[in-house]
N, C-alpha and C positions, 0 to 999 in steps of 0.2 A: 547478075547473078556471080558474079563472081566475088563482088564487095559480099554479097547475103555468108555464101563459103567459106570469105574470111572471119567474118564478123561469129558465127555458131565455129567455127573449129576454136576461136581466142574464148568464147561460150566454154566451151569442157574442158579445153584449156587449165583456166582461172580455177573451175567448178574441181576440178583434180587435185592441183594444191592446196586449195582449201579448205579440201577435205582432207587429206596427207599433216595439212598445220594442227588439226582438229584431234586429233588423238588427244584424248584427255590426259595428263599430270599424272601420273605413280598409276597408269591403265600403259605398263607396255603390252605392246602384243605378244611376245615368246620368248624366252631364255631369261624372265627377272622370276623375282616373289619380291613378296609384299610381306613385313617386317614381322612378327610376332611380338608379345607379349611374353610367350613364357621363351621365347630365341636366348641359348646362351657365344658369348662369343669366347670365342677358343683360349683371348686375349686376355681374356678375365681370369679361365682358369687356369692356365701356367703358373705356380708361385701356390697355386692356392696349397695350401694344408690342408692335411686331412687330419679328422681326428677319429679316435675310436668311441663306444657307447659310455666310458670312464672320461671324456673328454683329452683322452691325452694324445701330444701330435703326435703320428705315427709316420706320417711320411710329407710327400710334398710336388706334386703335380709337376713333374719339369714336360711333357710329351705328349702327342694325343697319335695311336698311328689310326691309318685312314687306311679300309680293305680297296681292293675297286674299285667298288665303285661304290665311295667316298664317304661310306659310313664308317664310324667310330671302329674298330677294333681290339681298342683297347689305351689305357692310359699310363705312360711309361713315368715312375715312383722313384724318386730318390729316397733313398731306406738309411737312415744311420750315418754315421761317421762328422766331423766336428770341421767345423769353416770350410768344407769340400773340401777333407783327405780324408780315407777311409768310404766313402758318399760310392754305393750299387744301384741300379736301378733293375728295376721290376714291372714288368708287366700284368696291369691290372685289366681284368674283364669289366669293361661298363655295368655290366650290374651289378655289380660289386659293391660302386657305390653311391649313393646316397646324396645328389643338391640341394639342398633349400637356399632361397631368399633371406638374409640377414635381412640388411635394409636395402635402400633402393639401388647400390651401390656393389655391394657384396653381398656373397658366398661363403653357403657352411656347406664342408665336403664332411661327407664322414664313412665309416667302412666299420665293417663287423671284423676285427682282429687286429690282431696285440704287434707289438715289438718286434716279439718273436717270431713269431706265423713269418712274415716281410722277409723279418731277415733271413734265415729256411730258404725263403722261393727261388725259382730260377730268376740268376738273372740274364738282364735283357744285354741282346746281342746288336749291335748294332750291323747290318749287312753293307753292303760295300755301298754304293754312292751315297745309301742315307745314313752313315754316318755321325756319329753326339758330335755336337754342334761345340 
């Protein structure tokens, strides 16, 4: 009787261990997302030039501001200056910038504004622990 009980327990334990190991790769149980072809990586956006409809470069994406719920609040765009001197930063509403794929690796960012309008926009000021790098 004792051997039958140990045998049954061993079968149950082996079956439980085997089923835990049979979770399909790429099918996580929670907390994970599946990569989409439309996904954009922030690392590919930082440093991206923004052009206006006249194909003039009007700024460069310097940083991304997130909300408390991790959605994008603004793109910080560097405007003006030369070789880092005189550059200022402005916060741009994400809806104001359009992103299109140029090819498999590169994006094009466009915004319907001009350099003068960006220079006249309020300067973005970093707060406390989120100071400019």
